[in-house]
C-alpha positions in Angstrom: 0.0 0.0 0.0 1.5 3.3 -1.0 0.2 7.0 -0.9 0.8 9.4 -3.6 0.6 13.1 -3.3 -1.7 15.1 -5.6 -0.8 18.7 -4.4 0.8 20.7 -1.7 2.9 19.4 1.2 2.2 15.9 2.6 0.6 15.8 6.1 1.8 12.4 7.1 1.1 12.7 10.8 -2.5 13.3 10.0 -2.6 10.3 7.7 -1.1 8.1 10.3 -3.7 9.3 12.9 -6.3 8.6 10.3 -5.2 5.0 9.6 -4.1 4.1 13.1 -0.6 3.6 14.3 1.1 0.3 15.4 0.7 -0.7 19.1 3.5 -0.6 21.5 5.8 -3.6 21.3 5.0 -6.1 24.0 7.4 -8.4 25.8 8.6 -11.5 23.9 6.2 -14.3 24.4 6.8 -18.0 23.5 5.6 -19.5 20.2 3.9 -22.7 21.2 2.6 -25.6 19.0 -1.2 -26.3 18.9 -2.3 -28.3 22.0 -2.9 -32.0 21.3 -6.4 -33.2 20.6 -8.9 -33.4 17.7 -11.9 -31.2 18.6 -12.1 -27.5 19.3 -15.1 -25.7 20.7 -15.2 -21.9 20.0 -17.7 -20.1 22.3 -18.5 -16.5 21.5 -21.4 -14.2 22.0 -21.7 -12.8 18.6 -21.7 -13.7 14.9 -18.4 -12.0 14.1 -16.4 -12.5 17.3 -14.3 -15.3 15.8 -13.2 -13.2 12.8 -12.2 -9.7 14.2 -8.6 -8.6 14.9 -9.5 -9.4 18.6 -11.0 -12.7 17.5 -9.3 -15.9 16.3 -9.9 -16.4 12.7 -6.3 -17.3 11.9 -6.0 -19.8 14.7 -9.3 -21.5 13.7 -8.0 -21.8 10.2 -4.8 -23.4 11.5 -6.7 -25.9 13.7 -8.7 -27.0 10.7 -5.6 -27.2 8.4 -4.0 -29.5 11.1 -7.0 -31.9 11.2 -9.0 -30.6 14.1 -12.9 -30.5 14.1 -14.0 -26.9 15.0 -17.5 -26.1 16.3 -18.7 -22.5 16.9 -21.2 -21.4 19.5 -23.0 -18.1 18.8 -24.7 -17.2 22.0 -26.7 -14.1 21.1 -29.1 -13.2 18.1 -27.0 -10.2 17.1 -30.2 -8.2 16.5 -28.4 -4.9 17.2 -25.4 -5.5 14.9 -26.3 -3.5 11.6 -28.5 -0.7 10.5 -31.6 -2.8 9.7 -34.5 -3.6 12.1 -33.6 -6.2 14.8 -35.3 -9.1 13.1 -33.6 -8.3 9.8 -30.2 -7.9 11.4 -30.6 -11.3 13.1 -31.3 -13.0 9.7 -28.5 -11.2 7.9 -25.9 -11.8 10.6 -26.7 -15.5 10.9 -26.4 -15.9 7.1 -23.0 -14.1 7.2 -21.9 -16.0 10.2 -22.5 -19.3 8.4 -20.7 -18.1 5.3 -17.7 -16.9 7.4 -17.6 -20.3 9.2 -17.5 -22.1 5.9 -14.5 -20.0 4.8 -12.6 -20.9 7.9 -13.6 -24.6 7.8 -15.8 -24.7 10.9 -17.7 -27.8 11.0 -21.0 -26.6 12.6 -22.5 -23.3 14.0 -24.7 -23.7 17.1 -26.9 -20.7 18.0 -28.4 -20.1 21.5 -30.2 -16.9 20.4 -30.1 -15.0 23.6 -31.1 -11.3 23.0 -28.1 -9.2 21.9 -26.7 -7.0 24.6 -29.2 -8.3 27.1 -27.1 -11.1 28.6 -26.8 -9.2 32.0 -30.3 -10.1 33.1 -29.9 -13.8 32.0 -29.4 -16.0 35.0 -25.7 -17.0 34.7 -26.5 -20.5 35.8 -28.9 -21.0 32.9 -26.4 -19.9 30.3 -23.6 -21.9 32.0 -25.9 -25.0 32.0 -26.3 -24.7 28.3 -22.6 -24.5 27.6 -21.9 -27.4 30.1 -24.3 -29.5 28.1 -22.7 -28.6 24.8 -19.2 -29.3 26.2 -20.5 -32.8 27.1 -22.1 -33.3 23.7 -19.2 -32.2 21.5 -16.4 -33.4 23.8 -13.8 -30.8 22.9 -10.2 -31.1 23.9 -9.7 -27.3 23.5 -12.1 -24.5 24.4 -11.6 -21.1 22.9 -13.4 -17.8 23.7 -13.2 -14.4 25.2 -10.8 -14.4 28.2 -13.1 -13.8 31.2 -10.2 -12.4 33.3 -9.6 -9.4 31.0 -10.6 -6.2 32.8 -12.7 -3.2 31.8 -14.6 -5.2 29.1 -17.3 -2.8 28.0 -19.4 -5.2 26.1 -21.8 -7.0 28.4 -22.2 -10.1 26.1 -18.4 -10.6 26.0 -18.2 -10.4 29.8 -21.1 -12.7 30.6 -20.5 -15.4 27.9 -16.8 -15.4 28.8 -17.5 -15.9 32.5 -20.1 -18.6 31.7 -17.6 -20.3 29.4 -14.9 -20.4 32.0 -17.2 -21.8 34.7 -18.6 -24.4 32.3 -15.1 -25.4 31.2 -14.3 -26.2 34.9 -17.7 -27.8 35.7 -18.5 -29.9 32.7 -16.4 -32.7 33.9 -18.0 -33.0 37.4 -20.5 -35.8 37.8 -22.6 -34.1 40.4 -23.2 -31.0 38.2 -26.4 -31.1 36.1 -26.9 -35.0 36.4 -30.1 -34.4 34.5 -28.0 -34.1 31.4 -27.1 -37.7 31.5 -30.7 -38.6 30.7 -30.1 -37.1 27.2 -27.2 -39.5 26.5 -24.2 -37.2 27.5 -21.6 -37.9 30.1 -19.2 -35.6 32.1 -16.4 -34.3 30.0 -13.4 -32.1 30.9 -11.6 -30.3 28.2 -7.9 -30.0 28.8 -7.0 -26.6 27.4 -8.5 -23.1 27.5 -7.5 -20.4 25.0 -8.6 -16.9 25.8 -8.7 -13.8 23.6 -9.2 -10.2 24.7 -9.3 -6.6 23.8 -6.4 -5.1 25.7 -7.1 -1.6 24.6 -10.0 -1.4 26.9 -7.9 -1.9 30.1 -5.6 -4.3 31.5 -6.4 -7.7 32.9 -4.7 -11.0 31.9 -2.0 -10.3 29.4 -1.4 -12.7 26.5 1.1 -15.4 27.4 1.7 -17.2 24.1 1.7 -16.7 20.3 0.4 -19.1 17.7 2.1 -18.9 14.4 0.0 -18.5 11.2 0.9 -19.0 7.5 -0.2 -16.7 4.6 -3.1 -18.9 3.5 -4.5 -18.9 7.1 -4.3 -15.1 7.2 -6.0 -14.9 3.8 -8.9 -16.9 5.0 -9.0 -14.8 8.1 -9.3 -11.7 5.9 -12.1 -13.1 3.8 -14.1 -14.4 6.9 -13.8 -11.0 8.4 -15.1 -9.0 5.6 -17.8 -11.6 4.9 -19.7 -9.8 7.7 -20.8 -7.0 5.4 -23.7 -6.1 7.6 -21.2 -4.6 10.1 -17.8 -4.4 8.2 -16.6 -3.3 4.8 -19.1 -0.5 4.6 -18.8 1.6 1.4 -19.3 4.8 3.4 -16.0 4.1 5.3 -14.1 4.0 2.0 -15.8 7.2 0.8 -14.8 9.0 4.0 -11.3 7.7 3.7 -11.1 8.9 0.0 -12.3 12.3 1.1 -9.8 12.6 3.9 -7.0 11.6 1.7 -8.1 14.2 -1.0 -8.2 16.9 1.7 -4.6 16.0 2.5 -3.6 16.0 -1.2 -3.1 12.2 -1.3 -4.6 9.2 -3.0 -4.1 5.4 -3.0 -3.3 4.0 -6.5 -4.7 0.6 -5.4 -8.2 2.2 -5.1 -8.2 4.0 -8.5 -10.2 1.1 -10.4 -12.3 0.2 -7.4 -15.8 1.2 -6.3 -16.4 2.2 -2.7 -17.6 -1.4 -1.7 -14.4 -3.0 -3.2 -12.3 -0.3 -1.6 -13.9 -1.0 1.8 -13.2 -4.7 1.5 -9.6 -4.0 0.6 -9.3 -1.8 3.7 -10.5 -4.6 6.0 -8.1 -7.0 4.4 -5.2 -4.6 4.9 -6.1 -4.3 8.6 -6.3 -8.1 9.1 -2.9 -8.5 7.4 -1.5 -5.6 9.5 -2.5 -7.0 12.9 -1.3 -10.5 11.9 2.1 -9.1 10.9 2.3 -7.0 14.1 1.8 -10.1 16.2 4.2 -12.0 13.9 6.9 -9.4 14.3 6.6 -9.6 18.1 6.8 -13.4 17.9 9.8 -13.4 15.5 7.7 -14.9 12.6 5.8 -13.6 9.6 2.3 -13.9 11.0 0.8 -14.8 14.4 -2.0 -14.2 16.9 -1.6 -13.8 20.7 -3.7 -15.5 23.5 -3.9 -16.3 27.1 -3.4 -20.1 27.3 -4.2 -22.4 30.2 -3.3 -26.1 30.2 -4.5 -29.0 32.3 -2.1 -28.2 35.1 -2.9 -24.5 35.3 -5.0 -24.8 38.5 -2.0 -26.6 40.1 0.8 -24.0 39.7 3.2 -25.8 42.1 2.9 -29.1 40.2 3.0 -27.2 36.8 6.3 -25.5 37.8 7.8 -28.8 38.9 6.7 -30.6 35.7 8.2 -27.8 33.6 11.5 -28.2 35.4 11.8 -31.9 35.6 9.8 -33.8 33.0 11.9 -35.3 30.1 11.0 -37.0 27.0 12.0 -40.7 26.7 
């Protein structure tokens, strides 16, 4: 991507403010391989949470590429995401969620259809019970979702679904929790790994502790899945506003010359997905990456975990 000047002196500081500047470099975190297993359960409140820069589209694509079955839980009906009436937003967002899931290779999308942005009044026990049942049904080795220990999360659905997910992850393996589920043919099941994602620009809670490397093809599918959500992303008005701002600064983008506003908006979203993946890759010492808070099966036993890290050897 390169700017060209059409008149006057360039105001590069203003352009950088307009486009956004790279985040502060974070401490070096380890690159880790994917955890062992064959089934991944991604639990998120919204239709697009698995594809945003704060989501996990690249990691999902990598899981699929390496042979895992990935299931996606969409907890809310997304009636407020978009400019249409609530019922119409719900239908559009579901359709786009299914299309984005297909791009990433997700095997199935499960919808709970709780009302968008109204999860605060939902009894936590009820939402948690639904997730416990689904963990027992799909038997994931790995659970992925919003990190419930991030602080200052402004979105109520992210907070509440993240908390219910973390509690269900712990409780689904206990025989005395919701034994009525067993009448439906499921059994207790404990997933071994929890991978949490969070927006750290809203305040500091858990910081990421690992990177997962991505390849260029996985980033490409992440880009496509992201801008598949046309009801909320890749808006032509965004491209029009950017064109106008660049023109005011005496600049233009050669890549946009033959594109209409919709095509330009899609390209903007693709650039952003590649940019954030390269930023994390640079921090990890690779080309592309995503960062996460990773918990393994020994996380609740820190003393044992530290001992194992120090003393375990391969045969």
